[in-house]
MMTF fields as JSON, N, C-alpha, C and O atoms, coordinates in Angstrom:
{
  "mmtfVersion": "1.0.0",
  "mmtfProducer": "UNKNOWN",
  "numBonds": 495,
  "numAtoms": 496,
  "numGroups": 124,
  "numChains": 1,
  "numModels": 1,
  "chainsPerModel": [1],
  "groupsPerChain": [124],
  "chainIdList": ["A"],
  "bondAtomList": [4, 2, 8, 6, 12, 10, 16, 14, 20, 18, 24, 22, 28, 26, 32, 30, 36, 34, 40, 38, 44, 42, 48, 46, 52, 50, 56, 54, 60, 58, 64, 62, 68, 66, 72, 70, 76, 74, 80, 78, 84, 82, 88, 86, 92, 90, 96, 94, 100, 98, 104, 102, 108, 106, 112, 110, 116, 114, 120, 118, 124, 122, 128, 126, 132, 130, 136, 134, 140, 138, 144, 142, 148, 146, 152, 150, 156, 154, 160, 158, 164, 162, 168, 166, 172, 170, 176, 174, 180, 178, 184, 182, 188, 186, 192, 190, 196, 194, 200, 198, 204, 202, 208, 206, 212, 210, 216, 214, 220, 218, 224, 222, 228, 226, 232, 230, 236, 234, 240, 238, 244, 242, 248, 246, 252, 250, 256, 254, 260, 258, 264, 262, 268, 266, 272, 270, 276, 274, 280, 278, 284, 282, 288, 286, 292, 290, 296, 294, 300, 298, 304, 302, 308, 306, 312, 310, 316, 314, 320, 318, 324, 322, 328, 326, 332, 330, 336, 334, 340, 338, 344, 342, 348, 346, 352, 350, 356, 354, 360, 358, 364, 362, 368, 366, 372, 370, 376, 374, 380, 378, 384, 382, 388, 386, 392, 390, 396, 394, 400, 398, 404, 402, 408, 406, 412, 410, 416, 414, 420, 418, 424, 422, 428, 426, 432, 430, 436, 434, 440, 438, 444, 442, 448, 446, 452, 450, 456, 454, 460, 458, 464, 462, 468, 466, 472, 470, 476, 474, 480, 478, 484, 482, 488, 486, 492, 490],
  "bondOrderList": [1, 1, 1, 1, 1, 1, 1, 1, 1, 1, 1, 1, 1, 1, 1, 1, 1, 1, 1, 1, 1, 1, 1, 1, 1, 1, 1, 1, 1, 1, 1, 1, 1, 1, 1, 1, 1, 1, 1, 1, 1, 1, 1, 1, 1, 1, 1, 1, 1, 1, 1, 1, 1, 1, 1, 1, 1, 1, 1, 1, 1, 1, 1, 1, 1, 1, 1, 1, 1, 1, 1, 1, 1, 1, 1, 1, 1, 1, 1, 1, 1, 1, 1, 1, 1, 1, 1, 1, 1, 1, 1, 1, 1, 1, 1, 1, 1, 1, 1, 1, 1, 1, 1, 1, 1, 1, 1, 1, 1, 1, 1, 1, 1, 1, 1, 1, 1, 1, 1, 1, 1, 1, 1],
  "groupList": [{"groupName": "UNK", "atomNameList": ["N", "CA", "C", "O"], "elementList": ["N", "C", "C", "O"], "formalChargeList": [0, 0, 0, 0], "bondAtomList": [1, 0, 2, 1, 3, 2], "bondOrderList": [1, 1, 2], "singleLetterCode": "X", "chemCompType": "L-PEPTIDE LINKING"}],
  "groupTypeList": [0, 0, 0, 0, 0, 0, 0, 0, 0, 0, 0, 0, 0, 0, 0, 0, 0, 0, 0, 0, 0, 0, 0, 0, 0, 0, 0, 0, 0, 0, 0, 0, 0, 0, 0, 0, 0, 0, 0, 0, 0, 0, 0, 0, 0, 0, 0, 0, 0, 0, 0, 0, 0, 0, 0, 0, 0, 0, 0, 0, 0, 0, 0, 0, 0, 0, 0, 0, 0, 0, 0, 0, 0, 0, 0, 0, 0, 0, 0, 0, 0, 0, 0, 0, 0, 0, 0, 0, 0, 0, 0, 0, 0, 0, 0, 0, 0, 0, 0, 0, 0, 0, 0, 0, 0, 0, 0, 0, 0, 0, 0, 0, 0, 0, 0, 0, 0, 0, 0, 0, 0, 0, 0, 0],
  "groupIdList": [1, 2, 3, 4, 5, 6, 7, 8, 9, 10, 11, 12, 13, 14, 15, 16, 17, 18, 19, 20, 21, 22, 23, 24, 25, 26, 27, 28, 29, 30, 31, 32, 33, 34, 35, 36, 37, 38, 39, 40, 41, 42, 43, 44, 45, 46, 47, 48, 49, 50, 51, 52, 53, 54, 55, 56, 57, 58, 59, 60, 61, 62, 63, 64, 65, 66, 67, 68, 69, 70, 71, 72, 73, 74, 75, 76, 77, 78, 79, 80, 81, 82, 83, 84, 85, 86, 87, 88, 89, 90, 91, 92, 93, 94, 95, 96, 97, 98, 99, 100, 101, 102, 103, 104, 105, 106, 107, 108, 109, 110, 111, 112, 113, 114, 115, 116, 117, 118, 119, 120, 121, 122, 123, 124],
  "secStructList": [7, 7, 7, 7, 4, 4, 4, 1, 7, 6, 6, 2, 2, 2, 2, 2, 2, 2, 2, 2, 2, 2, 2, 2, 2, 2, 2, 6, 6, 1, 7, 7, 2, 2, 2, 2, 2, 2, 2, 2, 2, 2, 2, 0, 0, 0, 0, 0, 7, 7, 2, 2, 2, 2, 2, 7, 7, 1, 2, 2, 2, 2, 2, 6, 6, 6, 7, 7, 7, 7, 7, 7, 7, 7, 7, 2, 2, 2, 2, 1, 6, 6, 7, 7, 7, 7, 7, 7, 3, 3, 7, 1, 1, 1, 6, 6, 7, 3, 3, 7, 1, 7, 1, 1, 7, 7, 2, 2, 2, 2, 2, 2, 2, 2, 6, 6, 7, 7, 4, 4, 4, 4, 5, 7],
  "xCoordList": [0.937, 0.062, 0.966, 1.983, 0.593, 1.512, 0.625, 0.061, 0.736, -0.071, 0.566, 1.086, 0.752, 1.115, 1.266, 0.675, 1.829, 1.925, 1.998, 1.517, 2.632, 2.996, 1.332, 1.004, 0.687, -0.609, -1.758, -2.854, -1.302, -2.591, -2.428, -1.264, -3.437, -3.455, -3.181, -3.084, -2.942, -2.404, -3.704, -3.294, -4.653, -5.896, -5.957, -5.984, -5.982, -6.031, -4.722, -4.961, -3.572, -1.968, -2.519, -1.946, -3.415, -4.125, -4.717, -4.419, -5.984, -6.732, -5.938, -5.99, -5.234, -4.477, -3.31, -2.839, -3.034, -2.248, -2.852, -2.433, -3.828, -5.002, -5.34, -5.348, -5.69, -6.057, -5.01, -5.337, -3.611, -2.627, -2.532, -2.575, -2.388, -2.747, -3.413, -3.299, -4.497, -5.607, -5.082, -4.598, -5.084, -4.885, -3.665, -3.872, -2.568, -1.411, -1.633, -0.989, -2.427, -3.139, -3.612, -3.451, -4.442, -5.235, -4.456, -4.361, -3.831, -2.618, -1.787, -1.706, -1.054, -0.788, -1.562, -1.073, -2.912, -3.606, -3.738, -4.124, -3.425, -3.694, -2.482, -1.437, -2.89, -2.004, -1.443, -2.293, -0.325, 0.471, -0.809, -1.625, -0.568, -1.389, -0.85, -1.719, 0.198, 0.69, 0.428, 0.511, 0.06, -0.15, -1.763, -2.053, -2.48, -3.645, -4.084, -4.721, -3.47, -3.204, -3.401, -4.366, -2.245, -1.898, -3.098, -3.52, -3.449, -4.622, -5.807, -6.536, -6.394, -7.092, -6.945, -7.866, -6.342, -5.293, -6.03, -6.971, -5.072, -5.524, -6.098, -6.037, -7.446, -8.599, -9.415, -9.916, -9.536, -9.962, -9.778, -10.636, -8.32, -7.894, -8.218, -8.395, -8.247, -9.249, -10.668, -11.313, -11.232, -12.274, -12.811, -13.823, -11.422, -11.426, -11.828, -12.191, -11.657, -12.15, -10.913, -9.936, -10.579, -9.738, -10.31, -11.512, -8.863, -9.338, -9.975, -10.499, -9.875, -10.438, -11.552, -12.187, -12.317, -13.316, -14.024, -15.182, -13.461, -14.606, -14.264, -14.896, -13.635, -13.639, -13.293, -13.657, -12.686, -12.322, -13.7, -14.64, -13.56, -14.588, -14.296, -15.118, -13.195, -13.088, -13.922, -14.988, -13.693, -14.233, -15.203, -16.343, -13.909, -14.513, -15.687, -16.775, -15.718, -16.774, -18.407, -19.367, -18.112, -19.437, -20.008, -21.072, -19.012, -19.289, -20.251, -21.468, -19.299, -19.965, -21.279, -22.009, -21.309, -22.8, -23.75, -24.89, -23.802, -24.635, -24.835, -25.775, -23.417, -23.721, -23.004, -22.027, -23.62, -22.546, -21.74, -22.001, -20.214, -19.092, -19.719, -20.776, -19.06, -19.304, -18.436, -17.452, -18.942, -17.567, -17.526, -18.397, -16.055, -15.723, -16.677, -17.007, -17.082, -17.992, -16.759, -15.632, -17.368, -16.544, -17.029, -18.187, -15.764, -16.012, -16.127, -15.287, -17.049, -16.751, -15.771, -15.606, -14.974, -14.032, -12.84, -12.327, -12.518, -11.418, -11.685, -10.784, -13.216, -13.57, -13.296, -12.875, -13.325, -13.871, -12.743, -12.605, -11.435, -10.086, -9.495, -9.408, -8.745, -8.281, -9.098, -8.613, -10.953, -11.403, -11.749, -11.946, -11.822, -11.944, -13.563, -14.551, -13.669, -14.513, -14.956, -14.168, -16.311, -16.942, -16.554, -17.092, -15.732, -15.66, -17.263, -18.296, -17.031, -18.685, -18.306, -19.243, -16.838, -16.598, -15.963, -15.048, -16.188, -15.202, -14.862, -15.76, -13.853, -13.288, -13.922, -13.481, -14.886, -15.221, -14.003, -14.161, -12.741, -11.663, -11.035, -10.63, -10.849, -10.143, -10.837, -10.77, -11.274, -12.587, -11.462, -12.023, -10.158, -9.729, -9.443, -8.854, -9.835, -9.65, -10.943, -11.994, -10.741, -12.182, -12.179, -11.023, -12.565, -12.382, -13.74, -14.872, -13.374, -14.529, -15.372, -16.191, -14.886, -15.43, -14.411, -14.85, -13.685, -12.906, -11.759, -11.254, -11.032, -10.144, -9.932, -10.808, -8.531, -8.788, -9.16, -8.855, -9.979, -10.121, -9.06, -8.287, -8.98, -7.911, -7.325, -8.129, -6.387, -5.853, -7.318, -8.166, -7.417, -8.018, -9.496, -10.367, -9.87, -11.581, -11.675, -12.706, -10.241, -9.977, -10.25, -11.273, -9.273, -8.844, -10.603, -10.9, -11.483, -12.708, -13.396, -14.097, -13.221, -14.272, -14.159, -15.0, -12.72, -12.075, -12.739, -13.339, -12.659, -13.087, -14.598, -14.503, -15.834, -16.776, -17.686, -18.764, -17.536, -18.341, -18.73, -18.01, -20.155, -19.93, -19.596, -19.014, -20.052, -19.308, -20.15, -19.689, -21.398, -22.783, -22.585, -23.335, -21.408, -21.204, -20.654, -20.763, -19.751, -18.902, -19.089, -18.263, -20.928, -21.125, -21.036, -20.991, -21.026, -21.43, -22.484, -22.56],
  "yCoordList": [-0.921, -0.024, 1.465, 1.689, 2.217, 3.247, 4.827, 5.275, 5.257, 6.728, 7.83, 8.162, 8.615, 9.941, 10.877, 11.94, 10.783, 12.026, 13.479, 14.511, 13.366, 14.898, 15.58, 16.745, 14.835, 14.804, 15.478, 15.939, 15.427, 15.204, 16.538, 16.879, 17.407, 18.647, 18.084, 16.862, 19.173, 18.715, 18.191, 17.48, 18.194, 17.716, 16.306, 15.511, 16.022, 14.615, 14.004, 13.162, 14.276, 13.411, 13.475, 12.706, 14.153, 13.657, 12.604, 11.563, 13.071, 11.687, 10.33, 9.314, 10.538, 9.184, 8.79, 7.657, 9.62, 9.454, 8.707, 7.701, 9.426, 8.617, 7.224, 6.245, 7.087, 5.86, 4.46, 3.292, 5.062, 4.5, 3.646, 2.449, 4.954, 4.463, 3.994, 3.712, 3.707, 2.987, 1.726, 1.083, 1.002, -0.185, -0.63, -1.808, -0.199, -0.165, -0.664, -1.691, -0.261, -0.565, -1.774, -2.669, -1.672, -3.533, -4.443, -5.361, -4.213, -5.404, -5.944, -7.15, -4.889, -5.077, -5.326, -4.614, -5.961, -6.279, -7.836, -8.613, -8.434, -9.616, -10.095, -9.572, -11.781, -12.571, -13.088, -12.873, -13.636, -13.943, -15.255, -15.604, -15.801, -16.692, -18.374, -19.206, -18.554, -19.774, -20.151, -21.247, -18.66, -18.985, -19.143, -20.108, -18.855, -18.853, -20.521, -21.359, -20.564, -21.829, -23.016, -23.74, -22.882, -23.968, -24.211, -25.311, -22.958, -22.935, -23.338, -23.481, -23.651, -24.115, -25.105, -25.587, -25.77, -27.551, -28.234, -29.012, -27.503, -28.407, -28.242, -28.67, -27.354, -27.803, -28.681, -29.741, -28.364, -29.702, -30.883, -31.604, -31.021, -32.594, -32.469, -33.45, -31.779, -32.205, -32.472, -32.888, -32.23, -32.522, -33.924, -34.573, -33.849, -35.351, -35.01, -35.781, -34.117, -33.573, -33.429, -33.241, -33.448, -32.81, -31.818, -31.63, -30.835, -29.512, -30.004, -29.097, -30.867, -31.862, -31.657, -30.92, -32.186, -32.483, -31.622, -31.775, -30.054, -29.274, -28.032, -26.976, -28.198, -26.683, -27.349, -26.638, -28.526, -29.304, -28.946, -28.236, -29.503, -29.993, -31.141, -31.675, -32.006, -33.1, -34.084, -33.84, -35.637, -36.523, -37.151, -37.572, -36.888, -37.231, -36.308, -36.883, -34.832, -34.076, -34.641, -34.736, -35.086, -35.124, -36.812, -37.108, -37.459, -38.908, -38.556, -38.714, -37.833, -37.658, -36.933, -36.734, -36.662, -35.465, -36.539, -36.161, -37.902, -38.089, -37.89, -38.249, -37.062, -36.73, -37.866, -38.492, -38.035, -38.952, -37.97, -36.782, -38.867, -38.13, -37.781, -38.325, -36.639, -35.563, -36.635, -37.177, -36.879, -37.338, -35.593, -34.751, -35.7, -34.563, -34.675, -35.735, -33.114, -32.818, -33.327, -33.758, -33.12, -33.67, -32.546, -32.132, -31.892, -30.966, -31.219, -32.05, -30.807, -30.991, -31.129, -32.059, -29.876, -29.28, -30.446, -30.952, -30.752, -31.836, -33.322, -34.142, -33.65, -34.967, -34.891, -35.973, -33.958, -33.962, -33.694, -33.444, -33.61, -33.124, -33.904, -34.969, -33.927, -34.994, -35.701, -36.337, -35.877, -36.77, -36.066, -34.851, -36.798, -37.093, -36.53, -37.072, -35.539, -35.587, -35.516, -35.24, -35.839, -35.707, -34.75, -33.648, -34.911, -33.54, -32.952, -33.593, -31.632, -30.992, -30.456, -30.215, -30.127, -29.449, -30.017, -30.72, -29.936, -30.793, -29.754, -29.042, -29.793, -29.767, -29.726, -30.746, -29.001, -29.579, -30.17, -31.155, -29.412, -29.511, -30.623, -31.411, -30.855, -32.168, -32.845, -32.106, -33.804, -34.219, -34.885, -34.767, -35.431, -35.836, -34.696, -34.86, -33.614, -32.202, -31.774, -31.265, -31.989, -31.904, -30.889, -30.475, -30.433, -29.746, -30.132, -30.472, -30.01, -30.649, -29.307, -29.446, -28.101, -26.777, -26.692, -25.621, -26.907, -26.648, -26.405, -26.969, -24.857, -24.342, -23.421, -23.053, -23.212, -22.173, -22.953, -24.122, -21.991, -22.946, -22.85, -21.893, -24.183, -24.923, -23.632, -22.702, -23.5, -22.502, -22.587, -21.695, -23.699, -23.822, -23.681, -23.933, -23.219, -22.942, -21.697, -21.113, -20.832, -19.725, -19.147, -18.507, -19.364, -18.646, -18.665, -17.914, -19.784, -19.544, -18.547, -17.715, -18.575, -17.423, -16.252, -15.368, -16.289, -14.474, -14.39, -13.345, -15.163, -14.789, -15.225, -16.243, -15.147, -14.661, -15.984, -15.733, -17.257, -17.938, -18.166, -17.859, -18.82, -19.174, -20.514, -21.443, -20.508, -21.225, -22.941, -24.077, -22.48, -23.74, -24.227, -25.167, -23.838, -24.253, -25.384, -26.278, -25.147, -26.649, -27.827, -28.653, -27.589, -28.318, -29.558, -29.584, -30.899, -32.262, -32.784, -33.85],
  "zCoordList": [0.023, 0.103, -0.21, 0.446, -1.028, -0.943, -1.134, -2.133, -0.12, -0.174, -0.272, 0.793, -1.228, -1.5, -0.418, -0.609, 0.551, 1.698, 0.993, 1.463, -0.118, -0.636, -1.14, -0.916, -1.653, -1.84, -0.588, -0.908, 0.717, 1.564, 2.213, 2.419, 2.594, 4.16, 4.98, 5.086, 5.972, 7.296, 7.992, 8.91, 8.0, 8.106, 8.056, 8.996, 6.408, 6.071, 6.796, 7.661, 6.587, 7.617, 9.047, 9.818, 9.53, 11.009, 11.155, 11.741, 10.323, 10.489, 10.24, 10.934, 9.155, 8.589, 9.75, 9.847, 10.378, 11.494, 12.818, 13.391, 13.071, 14.424, 13.841, 14.588, 12.194, 11.912, 11.775, 11.561, 11.988, 11.753, 13.655, 13.938, 14.661, 16.189, 16.713, 17.906, 15.886, 16.341, 16.033, 16.965, 14.33, 13.747, 14.727, 15.019, 15.304, 15.66, 16.812, 17.025, 17.784, 19.366, 19.438, 20.268, 18.107, 18.12, 18.133, 18.946, 17.177, 16.677, 17.674, 17.911, 18.37, 19.926, 20.626, 21.504, 21.365, 22.076, 21.603, 22.476, 20.16, 19.981, 19.851, 19.463, 20.44, 20.911, 19.263, 18.398, 18.831, 17.882, 17.77, 18.623, 16.283, 15.312, 16.205, 16.465, 16.46, 16.566, 18.362, 18.915, 19.021, 20.234, 20.022, 20.73, 19.643, 19.355, 18.947, 19.587, 17.667, 16.859, 18.282, 18.525, 18.957, 19.5, 20.883, 21.238, 21.46, 22.067, 21.799, 22.781, 20.435, 19.843, 19.89, 20.55, 19.597, 19.105, 20.59, 20.746, 21.595, 22.955, 23.384, 24.537, 22.934, 24.111, 22.962, 23.337, 21.874, 20.592, 21.316, 21.825, 21.3, 21.993, 23.54, 24.262, 23.764, 25.798, 25.681, 26.643, 24.438, 24.311, 23.334, 23.07, 23.05, 22.154, 20.222, 19.333, 20.223, 18.981, 18.115, 18.841, 16.748, 16.188, 15.471, 15.285, 14.855, 14.688, 12.679, 12.032, 12.276, 10.797, 11.159, 10.405, 12.446, 12.889, 12.952, 12.563, 13.612, 14.237, 12.777, 12.796, 12.049, 10.911, 9.813, 8.877, 9.313, 8.037, 7.158, 7.514, 6.18, 5.086, 4.859, 4.113, 5.278, 4.832, 4.88, 5.445, 4.256, 4.337, 5.924, 6.124, 6.821, 8.253, 8.527, 8.499, 8.818, 8.606, 8.379, 9.144, 6.345, 6.201, 6.981, 7.526, 6.767, 7.539, 8.394, 8.3, 9.64, 10.735, 10.924, 11.895, 9.85, 9.489, 8.911, 9.186, 8.122, 7.981, 6.429, 5.72, 6.037, 4.569, 3.778, 4.19, 2.605, 1.574, 1.167, 0.98, 0.978, 0.293, -0.752, -1.073, -1.574, -2.949, -3.674, -3.17, -4.966, -5.811, -6.819, -7.039, -7.199, -7.552, -8.961, -9.493, -9.493, -10.985, -11.746, -11.498, -12.562, -14.137, -14.658, -14.595, -15.366, -16.204, -17.216, -17.563, -18.277, -19.555, -20.5, -21.288, -20.32, -20.953, -20.983, -21.981, -19.375, -19.062, -19.335, -19.511, -19.357, -20.132, -21.252, -21.662, -22.161, -23.703, -23.995, -25.193, -23.112, -23.763, -24.396, -23.784, -25.915, -26.387, -27.029, -27.965, -26.702, -27.504, -28.883, -28.893, -30.021, -31.369, -31.814, -31.32, -32.668, -32.629, -34.596, -35.5, -34.711, -35.993, -37.055, -36.947, -38.074, -38.808, -39.225, -39.422, -39.264, -39.64, -40.866, -41.628, -41.386, -42.646, -43.416, -42.987, -44.749, -45.526, -47.045, -47.495, -47.522, -48.328, -49.668, -50.198, -50.729, -51.745, -52.698, -53.42, -52.592, -53.955, -53.616, -54.47, -52.044, -52.167, -50.571, -49.589, -50.465, -49.99, -48.252, -47.163, -48.295, -47.42, -46.508, -45.439, -46.905, -45.891, -44.719, -45.108, -43.665, -42.901, -42.092, -42.174, -41.591, -40.207, -38.999, -39.344, -37.882, -36.88, -35.976, -35.068, -36.537, -36.153, -34.938, -34.52, -34.306, -33.062, -33.621, -34.592, -32.464, -32.841, -34.312, -35.094, -34.376, -35.53, -36.789, -37.024, -37.684, -39.006, -39.729, -39.765, -40.525, -41.358, -42.485, -42.551, -43.134, -44.421, -45.092, -45.061, -45.63, -47.119, -46.714, -47.547, -45.245, -45.263, -45.134, -45.469, -44.446, -44.604, -45.695, -45.937, -46.462, -47.866, -48.864, -49.794, -48.242, -49.142, -48.411, -48.987, -46.984, -46.355, -46.747, -46.907, -46.946, -47.052, -48.86, -49.108, -49.734, -50.824, -50.785, -51.47, -50.469, -49.806, -49.908, -50.446, -49.548, -49.623, -47.724, -46.774, -47.713, -46.35, -45.668, -46.229, -44.337, -43.777, -43.898, -43.785, -44.146, -44.381, -45.365, -45.623, -46.514, -47.719, -47.88, -48.719, -46.513, -46.326, -45.274, -44.886, -44.801, -43.883, -44.95, -46.18, -43.615, -44.352, -44.509, -45.119]
}
């Protein structure tokens, strides 16, 4: 965070100093994170729990709550990645040249489209 002090008036600087002092006092009152974490872990263990049971979203929490384990949702993109798709367009001049409609259009199709033909003209 960078504050341009040159552009602030005396009143704005005083308000900034007051905010900074207030924040500094708040932070000074707080205990270190490691100490708080240690206290929470020891309290949970004393009561017979683990931190995962209390705060986690892991399998153990769902099972104890009677909720069945979730299966990861399959994304269409990752499931179809690398899968072959039947071609949708064919070059009339060379029937061995086809395009499935994914990715960049092949050069032969781009050239024909540039000459005014429509994509539908090449549909299989």
